[in-house]
C-alpha positions in Angstrom: 0.2 0.0 0.1 2.9 2.2 0.7 4.3 2.2 -2.7 0.4 2.6 -4.2 0.5 5.8 -1.6 3.8 7.1 -3.0 2.8 6.6 -6.7 -0.5 8.6 -6.2 1.3 11.3 -4.9 4.1 11.9 -7.4 1.4 11.7 -9.9 -0.6 14.5 -8.3 2.5 16.9 -7.5 3.8 16.2 -10.7 0.2 17.4 -12.5 -0.3 20.3 -10.0 3.4 21.6 -10.9 2.7 21.5 -14.6 -0.5 23.6 -13.9 0.6 25.6 -11.8 4.3 26.6 -13.3 5.2 29.1 -16.4 5.8 26.1 -19.3 9.5 27.6 -19.3 10.5 27.2 -15.7 8.0 23.8 -15.9 11.0 21.0 -16.4 13.4 22.6 -13.5 10.1 22.7 -11.3 9.5 18.9 -11.8 12.7 18.3 -11.5 13.5 19.6 -8.2 10.7 18.1 -7.1 11.4 14.4 -8.3 15.3 15.5 -6.8 14.0 16.1 -3.2 11.7 13.1 -3.4 14.9 11.0 -4.4 16.8 12.3 -1.4 13.6 11.8 0.9 13.6 8.5 -0.1 17.0 7.6 0.5 17.2 9.9 3.8 14.3 9.2 5.8 14.6 5.8 6.3 18.1 5.8 7.2 17.2 8.4 9.8 13.9 6.9 10.8 15.5 3.9 13.1 18.1 5.9 15.0 14.9 8.3 15.9 12.6 5.4 17.2 15.7 4.0 19.0 16.6 7.7 20.7 13.0 9.1 21.1 10.1 6.5 20.6 7.7 5.7 17.9 5.4 8.2 19.4 7.7 11.1 19.2 8.3 10.0 15.3 4.5 9.6 14.8 4.1 13.6 16.3 6.9 14.6 13.8 5.5 13.2 11.1 1.9 14.3 12.2 3.1 17.7 12.1 5.0 17.7 8.6 1.7 16.7 6.9 -0.2 18.9 8.4 2.2 22.0 8.4 1.6 22.4 4.6 -1.7 21.9 4.8 -2.0 24.8 7.2 -0.1 27.2 5.3 -2.2 26.3 1.8 -5.3 27.2 4.0 -3.7 30.3 4.9 -2.9 31.1 1.8 -6.7 30.5 0.1 -7.9 32.2 3.1 -10.2 35.1 1.6 -9.8 33.9 -2.1 -13.3 33.2 -3.6 -13.5 30.0 -5.8 -13.4 32.7 -8.7 -10.2 34.1 -7.6 -8.8 30.9 -7.4 -10.0 29.8 -10.7 -8.5 33.1 -12.4 -5.2 33.0 -10.5 -4.8 29.3 -12.3 -5.9 30.4 -15.6 -3.1 33.4 -16.2 -1.9 32.3 -19.7 0.6 35.0 -20.4 4.5 34.3 -19.7 3.3 30.9 -20.3 1.2 29.7 -17.5 -1.6 26.9 -18.0 -4.8 28.4 -19.6 -7.3 26.3 -17.6 -8.3 25.9 -14.3 -6.2 23.1 -12.0 -7.7 20.1 -12.5 -6.7 17.7 -9.4 
């Protein structure tokens, strides 16, 4: 199940990056995202064992929960006060190579 979740998140992130980035920066942004994913896939399993040994599994679960909630809170703060029309108009910019339709998630 971990592989299915990892694949779903990776595909969704790539699609979102492709929708919101200008076309001339799209490849660089997707490459940076993929590089970060590769580094995380190597480093985090190596760090998890010692972290569980030192702090316990509960601390690791709390840290993981915080890492999931933090970006979600940032997203909510960013979208606070924006109407759905404003969100769609931000996604439909077409000058400078931006995607020309609302983000399809």
